[in-house]
N, C-alpha and C positions, 0 to 999 in steps of 0.2 A: 504494500500500500504506500502511495506517495506521501511523503512527509509534508504536512501543511505548513505554510509560511507562518511565522510567529510575529510578523510585522504588518501593522495596519497602515495602508497607504492613503494619504490625503492629498488630492490634487485640487488646486484652486486656479481660477481665471479671474483676474481683477482688472478694473480700469482706474478706479479711484482709491483702492486700498481696503474697501469694506470686506471683500471676499477673503483677502489675506487675514484680516482681523478675525473673521469667523473661523477660518481654517486653523489659525493659531489657538483659538479658544477650544476647538474640538481636540486639537493635539494635547493641550494642557489637561483637559478632562480625561483623555485616554491615558496619559501618564499618571494621573491620580489613581487610576485603576490598575496600575502596574503593567499597562499595555505598551509594548514597543511600537513606536510610531515613526513614520517618515513623512515629511511634508514637502511638497514641491509645486512650483508653478507649472502649468501645462506646457509652457514653451521650453521648460528645462527637462521635460520627461519624454522619453521615446515611446510613442503610442504603440509601437510594434511590440512592446514588452507587456502590454495589458494581459494577454492570455496566461502569463506566468504568475500573475498576482493572485492572491486569495480573496481579499476584500478591498475595495477602493471606495473612498468617500469623496464625492465631488462637491466643490463649493464654487458656484459660477454666478457672475453678474450679467445682467442684460443692459446694454448701453444703447443710446439713441433710439431708433425705431425698431427694436427687436434685434439689434446687432450683437454679435459675439465680441468680447473684449479682444483687443489686438493680440494679447498673449495666447489666445486660444484658437486663432484662425488656422494655423498650420495643423494643430491637433485635430480640429473639427473636420478639416478637409480630408485628413487621413481616415477618420471614422466613416466618412461618406463613400469610401471606395466600394464599388459593387462587388469586387472579388473577395471581400471578407467573409461573406456568407452568414447564414442564420445560426451557425454553431460555433462561430469564431470565439465567442466569450462564454461558451457553455461551461458551467461549473464555477464561474466567477460571480461573487456577490458584490453588490454596489448599493450606494445610497446617494441621493442628490439633494442638495439644498441650494435654492436659488435666491438671488437678491434682485429686487426690481421695484418698480413704482406703479401702483395700480392706476395712477393718473394717466398712464400711457396705454394706448390700445393693445400693444403687444406686450402685456405685462408678464414678466418673467419668462419670456419666450425662449431664451437660451436654455434655461433649466428644463423646460417642458420638452423641447426637441431633443436634448441630450438624454433625458430619461427614456424617451421613446426609442431613440437609436440604440442605446445600450441594451434595452429589452429585445429589440429586433435582431441584435447580434448574438442573442442567446444568454445574456447575463441575467441574474436573478436579483430583484430588489430586496433589500433587507427590510426596509420600511417604505411607506409611501413618501414620495418626494415632499420636501418642505419648501414653502414659498414665503420669503421675507418681504415685507411691504414697507417702503419708506413712508407711505401715507399714514400708517398706523401711529397712534400717539406714542407708543413705546418703540417705534421703528421695527427693524427686522427681528429684534430680539423677542418680540411678542410671539412670533412663530418659531424662532430658534429654540427657545427653552423647552416647550413640550416635545418638539421634534427630537431633540437630543435625549430627552428622557426615554422616549420610545426606542431610539436607536440603541442606547446602552442596554436596555431591557431585552430587546430582540437579539442583539449580538451575544449577550450572556447565554441565551438559549441555544443558538445555532452555531456559535463560534467560541466555545468555552476556552479553547487553547489560547485565545488572545488575553485571557485574564487568569494567569497562573496562580494567583493568590485568592481566587474565588470571587464570586459576584458581590460580596459585601465589603471587600477591601477598598479603602479609600485613603490616599495620602492627603494630609491637610494642605490647604492652599498656601499656608505660611512656608511650607517646605519647598514648594515649587516656585513661588514668586521670590526669586533671589537676585541672581545676576541680571543686569539689563540686557536687552536684545542687541545693543550696539556697543562698539568700543570707540571711544573718542581719544585720539592720540594727539598730544601737543608737540609742536616742533619748534626748533630754534629758528629765530628770524634770519639768522645768517645762512641757513641752509636753503633759503628760498631762491629759486633760480632767477637771476637778474634779468634773463631774457624775457620774462613775462611782462615786465614793465615797458618793454620797447614796442609792443604791439599798438596798433591804432586803437582809439577808444572803443569802437564797436567790436572790433576783433577781440580785444581784451575782455569786454563784457560777455561776448559770446563764449569765450573760453571759460570764463568764470561760471557762467550758467551751466555749461556742460559738465564741469567738474563738480559743482554743487549737486546737480541732479543725479550724477553717478554715485554720489555718497549717500543720497537720501534712501530711507528704508522703503519708500515706494518704488516699485519696479518700473523703470522707464527704458523702453527699447533704445539701443545704442544710437540708431539713426535718428531718434527723436530727442536726444539729450541736448542738442544745441539748436537754438532758434534759427529760422531761415531769414528772418527780418525783424526790425524793430519798428514799432508803430506808436503813434501818439493819438490818444483819443481826442476827437474834436467835437463830437456830439454824443450826448447821453440823456435820453428822456424816456419816461415811462409810456407804455402803450396800454396799460391797464389802470383802472381807478385805484386810488389809495386804499379803498375798502376791499379790493379784490384779494382773494386768498393767495394768488400768485403775482409775483412782481416780474412782468414781462417788459423788456426794454429794447429800445432802438439805439444801436451804437454805430458810430462812424469813426473810421480811423484814417490817418494819413501816414505815409511812409516817411521815416526819418533816416532810414538806411537804404540798402538796395531794395529795388522793387521785385516782388515775386509774381510769377505767372499763376493764374488760377482760372478755373472754369466754373460755370454755374453748377451748383450742387456739391462743390468741394467743401470740405469741413476745415474750419480754422480753429486750431488749438491755441488758446491765448494763455500766456503766463503773466498775470498782472503784477505790478509792483506793489509794495506795501508802504504804509505810512512810516516815514523815518522816525517820527515821534513815538509810534507804537513799538517799533523795533528797539529803540533806545530804552523805552520803559521796561520792556521784557528783559533785556540784557541786564539792566540795573537791578531789577527785582530778583533776578537769578544770581546776582553778584558775579557776573562773568566779565572777562576782559575782551572787549570787542576787537582788539587788534591781535589777539592770539592767532597763531597759525595752527590749523587742525586738519586731520583726516578722520573720516567717519566710515566705519564698515561693520558688518555683522561680527559679533564677538567670536564666532567660530573661525573667522579669518584674521584674528588679531595678530597672528605670527607671520602673515603674508608680507613679503618684502615690499617696501614702499619705493617705487621708482620715481626719481625726480626729473625724468624726461618730460618736457612740456607737452609731448604728444600723448602721454598717458593721462588717465583720469584719477590717479592717486597723488597728484601734486597737492601739497598742502594749500589750504584756502583760509582766508580770514574768517574768524568765527562770526563776525557781523554779516559778512557776505553769505555765509551758509544759512544763517537765520533768515535773512532777507529773501533768499531765493528758494528755500525749501520748506519753511515753516509758516503756517497761518497763525499769527500771534493775536489776531483780533476777533475772528469769527468762528474758529474751529471749536466744536463742542467736544469735551472729553468723552472718550469711550467708557463703557462700564468697567473695562479692565483697569483703567486708570484709578477708579475709586476702589476697586478690589486691591490693587497694589498699595494704595495709600492706606487703606484700612489695615492691611497686614503690617505695614511700617509702623502704624500707631500701636498695634498689638505687641510687636517686637520691642518697641521703645518702653512699654509699660511692664514687660516681663522682668 
C-alpha cells in the first residue's frame, strides 16, 4: 500500500494580499494541530505535481470582472488542458475557499470555476467550497470561521494521518505567534553604492520603487515591480452622491515622464503617493530612523547573500522610502491576526 503524504499543501492566488493572509491563517491553524504544512503561491508551484499530492487546500481571489489573479493565470491554463482527463486527480482530496465581493456580478467566480474543474479532473472535495464576501460586515472572515471548523472536523475523519497527536490536540496561539514573518537588516551608509545617486530623477525613483516593491511581503511579478511612467493627477471629482454607499470617481492624469502607449480596454495599475506628513508621523510614532538603510525579506531567507549590484533588487533602501512606497500608513485596517499577535504580546508581558 502506498504511503500517504504527511504534508498538507496550501496553494493561494492573491492580487491584493487577502488570499495570502487567509492561507497563512489556515497554515497556523494546521500547525496548532501538529499538522505538517507547506504553503505556496500558485505561480511558484508546478501544477504537473498535483497528482502526487494527498490533500490540497486552495485559497483564491477573484479580481475585476471575474478574472483570475495574475499569479494564477499560468496555473489555470494548465488545468484547462483537454488531455488531462477525468481521472487525472483521482484519489486527491481538495478544499477551496474563495475571496470576492458580492457587489460584482461574477462574485467569487474564480473559486467556483476552480472547484468545478478540480471535480471534473477526478478530485474529491473535503468540504463544500467556502465563499468570503467583502460586503459582509465582518468581511470574508464571516464565512472563513465556520468553513475552517468544518474543514478540520472532516479532515480528522478522513485524513487522521495529518494529525499524529489526535483530533483534540491543540498548540496554544502564544507558542506559534513568535518570530515575525520578515527580517529587517540594517546596513552601513558607507556600503551604499554611489552609482545610485548618479541616475536621473525619474530613473532613480523608478529604481527605488522596484527595489521597495521587491522587498514588500506582497507578491509583485518581477515585470510589474517598476513603473512604466509617472503621472500627475489633474482632475479628481466624484460621480456618485455623498450619501451613496460607494465612492465612484473620475480621474484624469497627465504624463510627467515618458508617454506610454495604450488601447481602449487596457487596465492601468496606479501606485499612489502618500502624504509626507502621515509618513513622518508613522516613523516618529514607531521611533524609527528615516535615513536608515535597510533590506527586507522573509525570515527564512535571512542568510541569503545581499548583492550590492545596482541591477539586483537586494540593494539597501532608505527606511523612509520603503514606508512611502510599500506601506499604507493612513487607511489600511489591521487584520484580525494583528490583534491576535498583540493580545499574545500582552499575555506574555503579564506572565
